[in-house]
N, C-alpha and C positions, 0 to 999 in steps of 0.2 A: 578790438577797437580801443584806442587810447582814451582813458578816463582823465580828462583835463583837470577836473576838480581834485581828483586824488593825486594827480601829478603835482599840482600847485601846493597842496598840503604837504606832500612828501618833500618837495624841494625846500619849502620853508623850514621843515624839521631838519633837513640835511645842512642847512646854513646855520641855524640857531643852536642846535644841540651841541655840535663840536665847539662852537665859540664859548658857550656857557661852561662846558666841561673843561676847556682849556684854561679859562679864567680861574675856575675853582682849583684845578689840579696844579697849575704852574704858578699862580699868583698867591692864592690863599693857602694852598699846600696843606690842607687838612683832609685826611681820608674820608672822615664822616661827611664833611662838606662836599667833597667831590662826588661821592655816591649819590647823595640827595640831590645835588645839582644836576647830575646826568639823568637819573631816573625821574626826577621831578619835571625837568623840561620835556622828557619823553612822554610823561603822562599828560601834560598840558597840550603838547603839540601833536601827539599821535593818537592817544587814547580818548581824548575829549574834543568835541567840536560843538559849539553852541551856535545855533542859527537865530535869526530874528534881527530886530533893530539894533544899531550899534550900542545904544545906551543899555538895552537889556543884556546884550552879550557882555559888556564891560562889567555890569553888576554881577552877572553869573560867574565870570572868571574871578572877580574879586572875592565873591563869597566862597568859591572853591579854594582860593588861596588861604582865606581865614580858616576854613574847615580843615584844610590840610595841615596848617600850623598846629591846630588843636590835636589832630590825630597823631602827628609826629611826637608831640609832647606826651600824650597819653600812651602811645605805643612804647616810647622809651622807658617811661615809668614802669610799665608792665613787662618789659622784655627780659627781666632776670629771673622770673618765676614761670615755669611752663604752665602750671594750672591757671595762674592769674592771666598770663598771655592768652591762653585758649579761651577763657571766659570773656575777656575783653574783646577778643576777635569775634566771638559769637554775637555779642551785643552790638558791636559796631557794624558787623556784617549785616545783621538783620535790619538795623535802622537804615543803613545806607541803601540796601537793596529795596526795602519796602517803600522808602521815600520816593522812589521813581513813580509811584502811583499818583503823586500830587501834581507833577508837571513833567513835560518833556525835558526841561532843563535839569531837573533832579535825575531823571533816567540817564541823560547823556553824561552826567558827571560820575556815574556809579563806579566805573572801573578805575578812573583816575583817583577818585577819593579813596577807594579801597587800597590802592597802591601806596598812598601816603601813610596808611596805618600798617600795611603788611611789611614794608621795608624796616621801619624802626622796631617793630615788635618781634621780628625774627632775627634781628642782629643785636644780641645782648650788648648793652653799653651802660655805663654809669650815668647818673643824672647830669653829671658835668658835661656829657656829650650833647645835651639838648641844645645849647646855644649854637654849637657848630652845625648840628643838623638843621636847625631853623635858618641858619645863615645860608646853607645850600639851597633849601626850599625857597627862601626869600629871593635869592639870586635867580633861581629858575623861574619863579612866578613873575617877577618884575620884567625880565627879558621876554619870556614867552607871551605874556599878556600884551606887551607892546607889539610883538611880532604878529600875533593873530588879529589884533585890531587894525594894524596898518599895512600888513603885507598879505595881499590876496585874501581878503576876508570872504567867508562863504556867502553864497547867494541862494541857499536852499529855499528859504521862505519866500523870497522874491520870486523865485522860479515857480513855486506853488501858486502864488497869487496870479502870476501871468497865465499859468495853465487854467486856473479858475476863470480868468477873464476871457480866454479863448472859448471855453465851454459856454460861458454866458452869451457871447456874441453868436454862437451857433444856435443857442436856444432862442435868441431874439429872432433869428431867421425863421424859426418854426412859427413863432407868434405872428410874424408878418407874412407868412406864406399863403399863396392862394391854393385852391383845391388841387391844381395840377402839380404844384411843387411840394405839397404837404408831406406826402409819404416819404419822399427822398430826404427831405430836410429833417423829418422826425427821426428817421433811421440814423442820420448823422448826429443828431442831438443825443440820442440814446448812447451811441458809441462814445461821444465826447464826455458825457457825464459818467459813464461806466469807467472810462479811462482815467478821469479825475479821481474817482474813488479808489481805483487800483494804485494810483500814484501816492495817495495819502496812506494807503495800507503799506506801500513799499518803503515809506520813510523809516529810518532806523528807530526813531522814537516818535511816538505820536505827538503831533504839534498841538497839544492841548494844555489845559491848566484850569485852575478853579475859576478864574475870571479873565477878562481882557481879550486882547487881539488874538492870542493863540487859540483860545476856546472858540472864538467866532470863526476863525479860518477853518478850524477842524469841523465846524458844523455845516459848511457850505456843500460838500458832496451829498449828504443826506437830504438837505433841503432842495437841492436841484433835482435829485432823483424823485422826490415827492412832487415837485412842480411838473416835471416831464410826464409823470404818470397820469396827470390830468390833461395835459395838452394832447398826449397821444397814449391812451391806455394800452394800446396794442399796435402792432405793425399794421394791422388791417383797419385801424380806426380812421374814420374820415376826419377832415378838418372841422373845427367847431362851426356850427351853423349859427351865424349871427342874425338875430331876428329884428333888430332895431338899432337906432343910432346909439342907444345906451350901451349895447353890447360892443359895438365897434369902438366907441370911446374908451371902454374899459380895456380892450385889447391894445389900443394905441397907447394908453397910459402905462400898461404893463410893459410894452416894448420899450417905452422911454425910460422907465425906472430900471429895467434890466440893463439897458445900454449904458445908462449913467453909472450903474454899479460896476459894469465891466470896465469902463474907463477909469473908475476909481481904483479898482484893483490893478489896472495897468499903469498906475502912477500919476494919473491926472487928478484934477481938483473938483471934478463934477460932483454935484449932490443930487440924489434922486428926488423927484417931486412927489413927496408922500401925499400932499394935500390933493393933488389931481387924482392920484390913484384911489384914495379913500372916497373922494366924491364920486368917482366913476363907479366904484363898487356899490355904493349906496344907491346910485341911480339904477343900476341893474336890478337890485332888490325891489325898488319901488315900481319899476316897470313890470316885473314879474307879478307883483301884488295886483296891479291893474289887470293883467291878463287873467289871473286866477279868478277874479271877481266877475270877469266878462265871459268866462268859459261856460257854455251851456251845460245844464245838469246832465243831459243824456250823453255828453261827450267827455265826462270826467274820467271814466275808466280807460278810454282809449287815448284821449288827448293830453291828459295831465302828465303822464310819465315823459312824453316827448317834449312837452313845454318846460319841464323841469331840467332836463339833461344839460342843455347848453348853459343856462344861468348858473346851475350848480357848479359845472366845471369852470366857468369864468370866475365865479367867486373864489373857488379854491385856487385858481391860478393867480388872481390878484392878491389874495392873502399871502400865498407862498412867496410871490414876488416881493411883497413888503418885507418878509422875513429875510429873503436873500439880500435886499438892499441894506437892511439893518446889519446883517453880518458883514457886508462889504465895508460899510462905514467903520464898524468896530475893528475889523481886521486891519484896516489901514490907520488905526489910532485916532480916528475922528470921533467927535461927540455925536450922539444921535438923540437930540432932545425930542424928536418926533416919536420916539419909542418910550413906552412906559413899562412898568413892572409886569403888566399882563402880557407883554410881547415875549414870544419865545426867544427872540434874538438878544434881548437886553440882559446883560449880566447883572448880578446882584451888586449893591453898593459896595464901595471899597471897604467900608467898615465890616462888611459881612464876609470878606475874603477868608478870614480865619475860620469862621463857621463852615464855609464851603469846603475848606481843606479838611476840617475835622469830619465832615460828612463823607468826603471821598475816602478817607482812611477807614471810617466805620464800615463803608460799603464792602471793603476788601479785607476786613479783619476777621476772616473765617477760613476754615480749611477748604472751602469751595472756591476760593479766589486763586487765580493763577499767580497773582502778585504775592499772596501769602505763601503759597507752596514754593515758589522760586526763592523767596526770601529765607524761609526755614531751611530749605535744601542747601542754599548757598552758605548760610550762617553755620550750619553744622559741618559742612565740608571744609570750610575755611578754618573753623575752630580745631577740628581733628588734624588738619594739615599743620597748623601752627604748633600744636602739642607734639606731634611726631617729629617735626623739624627741630623743635627745641630739645627734645629728649635724645634724639639721635646724634646731635652734635655735628651735623653735616657742615661742610665748609661753606657752602652758599645755600643755607637752609631756606632762604626766601624763595628760591626756585621751586621748592616743593609746593608752596602756597600758590605761586603764580601758575604752576602746572595744574593744580586743582581748579583754580578759577577759570583758566583758559578753555577747559574742555567740559566743564559741568553744564549739562543741558537739562531740559525739563522732563526728559524721560530716559530710561536706562538705555534704550536702543540708540537714541540720539547721542547720548554720552559715549556709547561704544563707537559709533561712527566718528565722533570728534577725536577720540583717543587714537584711532587708526590714522586719521588725517594728521593729527599732531605728531604722532610718532614718525610717520613718513616724512613730514616736513622737518622735524628735528634732525632726523638721520641725514637728510640732504644738507641741512645747514651745517651739521658737524663735519661732513665730508668736505664741503666747500671751505668752511672756516679752518679746518685742519690743514688743508692744502695751502691756504693763504698764509697761515702761521709758519708752516714748514718752509715755504718759499721766502717769506719776508724775514723770518727769524726774529731777532730782537732789535731790529732796526726801528726805533721808535718813530723817527720822522716819517717812514713809509707807512707805519700803522696809522699815524695821524692823517696821512693823505688818503688812506683807504676808508677811514671812519665815515666821512660824509657820504661816500658812495654806498657804503653798507647801510647807513641810515636811510638814504633815499630809497633803496630797494626794499628795506624792511618796513618802511612806512607805506610804500605804494602797494606792495604785494597783497596784504590782507583785504584792501578795499577794491582793488582792480582785478586781482587774479583769483586767489582762493585762500581759504583758511590755512591749508597746508603750506602754501607758498609764504604766507605771513609768518608761520612758525619757523620756516627755513631762514627767512630774512632776519627775524629777531635773534635766532641762534648765531648767525654770522655777526650781528652787531655785538652780542655779548662776547663772542670770541675776541674781537678787536678791542672792545672796551676794557675787558679784564686783563688783556695782555699789555695794555697801556698802563693800567694801575699797578699790576704786579705780574710781570712776565712769567708765565708758566707753560707756554707752548700749547700743543694740541691737547694736553691732559685736561684742560678746562672743559673740553667737550665730553670727556668721560664723566666728569663730575656732574655736568648738566643732565646727561642721560640718566644717571642714577637718581638725581633729585626729581626730575620731571616724571620719571616712571613711578615714583612713590606718589606724587601728586595725582597722576592719572588714575592709579589704583584707588586712591581715596575717593575721587570723583565717581568712579564706577560703583564703588560700594555704597556711597550715599545715594546715588541715583537708583540703585536697586532697593534701598530701604525706604525712601521717601517718595511716594506717589510715582512708582516706576512706569505707569502707563502713560504719563505725560499729559499734554494738553488735549489729545484726541478724546479721551474719556470725559474730561472736564468740559469740552466744547459741547458735547451732546447734552450734558446736564444744564449748562448755561443756556443753550438754545431752548430747552424745555421751560426753564425758569423765565426767560425773557418773553416767550409767547404767553405763558400763564399770567405773568404780571402785567403784560401789555393788554391782554384782553380783559383782565380785572379792571384796568384803568378805563377801557372802553365802556364796560358795564357801569362803572361808577359815574362817569360823565353822562352817559345816556340816562341813567336813573335821575341824576340831578336835573337834566333837561325836562324829563317827563313829570317827576314828582316833587322836585325841589330838594328836600332832604338836607342832610348835613354836608356843607361844603368841605368840611375837614376830611370826610371820607374820600372825596375825590382828590384832595391834596395828598393824603397818605398814599393813595393808589398811584398818583403821579410820581412821588418820590421812590416808591418801590419799583415802578417800571423803569425810571431813569437809572437806578442802581443796577437793575438786571441787565439793561442794554449796555451799560458801561462795562460790566464784568464780561458780557458776551464778546464785546469788541476786543478786550484784552486777551481773552482766551483764543479768539480767532487769529489775532496777530501772533500769539505764541505758536499756534498750530501751523501757521504759514512758515514760521521759522524752522519747523521740523519737516518740511516738505522733502528735504533730501533723503529722508528715510521712509516716505509715505507716498504711494501713488494715489493721486486724487484729481478730481476735476474741480479746480479752484473756482471757476465761474459758478458752478451749480451750488457748491457749498456756500459761496458768497451770497447767492440768491436767497438761501435759507436764512443766513445771518441778516441780510437786508430786509427780509420779510418781517422780522421781529421789530426792526426800526419803523417799518411802515405801520404796523399795528399800533405802536405807541404814538406815531404821528397822527393817525386817525383819531385817537382819543384826544390829542391836543386840539385838533380841528373841531371836534365835538364841544370841547370846553369853550372854544372861541365863539361857537354858535350861541351859547348861553348868554354871552355879553351883548348879543343883538337885541335881546328883550330885557336885559338887566334883571332877569328872573322875576319880573313883576306881573307876568301873565303866562299861564300855562293851560294847555288843553289836555288834562290828565285822561279824560275819557277817550280822546283820540290816541294819546301816547300809549295807552295800554295795548293797542294793536301791534306794537313793536315788541312786546314781551317775549313771545315765542321765538322771534328771530334773534333777539339778544341772547336768549338762553342757548339756542342752537349754535350761534357763533362761539360763545364761550366754551361750550362742550367740545366743539371741533378743535379749537386751538389748544385746549388742554389735552385732548386726545393726541394731537400731533406731537406734543412734548412727550407724552407717554410712549409713543411709538419710537421716538428718537432714543430714549433711554433704555427701553426694554426690547429692542430688536423685533418690532412687530410691523406688519404691513401698514403702509400709509393709509389713512382713512380717505374715502372719496368725499368730494364736497357735499355738505349737508343739503337736504332738500328744503328749498326756501318755503316760507309760509306765505303762499300766494293769496290765501283767503284773508290773512291779516293785512297784507299789503293793499288788497282791494278795499277792505273796510277803512283802512287809514286814509286812502285817497278820498273816499266818499265823506268821511267825517271831517277832514280838514277843509274840503271844498264847501261843505255846508257851513262850517264855522266862518270861513272867509267871506261868505256872502252877507254877513251881518253889517259889513262896512266899517267896523271898528278897527282902526289901524293897529292897535296893540294885539287884537285877536288875530288879525291877518299875519302879523309878524310871528306870533306864536305858532300859527299853522305852518308858515314858511320854514321855521326852525325845525319842526318835526319832519317836514318833507325832506329837507336837506340832511337831517340826521339819518333818515331812512336811506338816502343816497350813499352816505358814508358806510352804512352797514352793508349795502349792496356791493360796494367796492371791496370790502373785506371778504365777502362771499366769492367775488371774482379772484381775489388773491389766493383763496384756498386751492382753486384749480391750478393756478400758476405754481404754487409751492409743491403741489402734488406732482406736477409734470417735472419740475426740477429734481425733486427727491427721488423719482423713479428712473430718471434718465441715465442710461449707461454711457460710458465713454466710448468714443469711436474705436472699434476693433476689440471692445471688451465684452466678456460674456457675463459680467456680474450685474447686479441690480442697480448700480448707480452710486452716487456719492454717499448715500446713507450707509450702504454696505461698507464703504471705505471707513466711515466713522466707526461703525460697529466693530470692524476688524481690529481696531486699535485696543479693544478690550482684552484681547488674548495676551 
């Protein structure tokens, strides 16, 4: 199937790169300028693609141009000493690779930025060559930036917003469905939300950042998953039973807010009606308080759980809808004055962006982070490649470094497969390129005519066909390019084979030395950490609801849970990138990853319950009845992490504390009958907290089923066995 976006990008490169190279080669006529102009435009047009609003993209390309100029200068200064060149390459390589944790823009720029340092540092030149090299880079940057901004700009983020809008419209259909339509529409909503999550996972670089629209857009799939889990907890779940006008108004307000959010994401100017939604949610709570006080004492044990279910789910749905609306506003660049700093959707103030960036870096500054591992592995591999290239005196030594970079993966097996693919592609490219050169000979005009076609194929192949096809295309481009600069015929292919083979060997050696098991082993550890930190957050917020306590403890637990989930998300993305070498059921492993996010989200909902009473009234005597359930939940999720890491059978769901639940119902019912509104609200908070704990108990069974589920036609024990197998 034709990839139209890849074809447009390749066609743009095929038009611009030969024009820039021709201007540098024929008009400026400086070899250093020509090389930087050709490879610089290739880096900007083929290796880098920024998505998002035009202004953000322009700033990103301009920043990359400035960084490239600095790297070219530094690389030239270090190019005449192998040890200095290798040391500088290690430092630059680590900083550039690790900076990808900050934002998707930094991650997208990684390869292009590294190329601007690799070229000058591996081609020794005097300091007097710096102006010529900067001239070539400046020419490439100016023309390429104009081209990417004006000629077929990418629409990736707009496509993501539109898919999110479609998913929201389907969720609205569930909110408005009657009993006969509910099951079918709920199934469609689950498929749409899961598809949206897969689409975000499938993006080359996660659309996130410390603040702003990209972070809001990246948060939508998880929030919609949370919302649907209350609308339809399971396929068999019936439609919400609306017991009064307040419930009906809350669902109508929810549908209106979600519809306005979908329109907003679709490019329209609608604004969600937060005031109506908040008023409706408060009305549901007041109506429930009235029903609690009117409930006969003898009917408490049987009638109270049923009376609580619908209002609890409605409140969760309305609150989650509020967050979705906030994310929709922020993702489209709009202000959201209705949201304050207690809202999950609201980003920190602009002045706190630097602190948020520092926090992101601190979260990943350890050997347990996939970003840290990849950065160290890449920096060492590139440094070794630069040193060997410098010492060996190879004719085109930068090909050694490019070969190292192109096949280095997060585990030794993945690197080995990349090497085989790259060698196969390079061999095909050498054969095709050599045949072209033999047929064309030294006819420069014909070579110039072939160059755009070669660039078109070389830019299109890696995105639309395969990695091996990309290597073949790039090799053909190099054949044509270097025979224009200095005609050497087919022998340039032999030089490339020698150079890239050295680079491939370096990649394999580094992959064997540094964390050879790859992201599979790390994913198990990060799953365990995310569940442990998430349930710690649940315990901290539940304790604050029951006893008061130090609010800083809950804040610390929240930060730890956030960091653990972020690291898990990165490890899962890296694991998906290794799927070519791993048989696995992605859906089931994704369910385990999503479960960790749900545990954290439950804690956030518990924290929001505390704001209902402003912590000015508590029923500690009643809340103590939740202690055993809280401890049992914490023990189960910590045990789940242990089984993931240590290859043990999954634990069955814990036995619920039925006696504690009965005592809690009786206690809060007695407290609610005194008629004091603050006491009634405190009782309601405890009851809804117990509902969140019950949802986490239900999640245990869901995770256990997913963790044990074998693939179709498979005889193994399921996705956890696949994760454990990666330890070998």
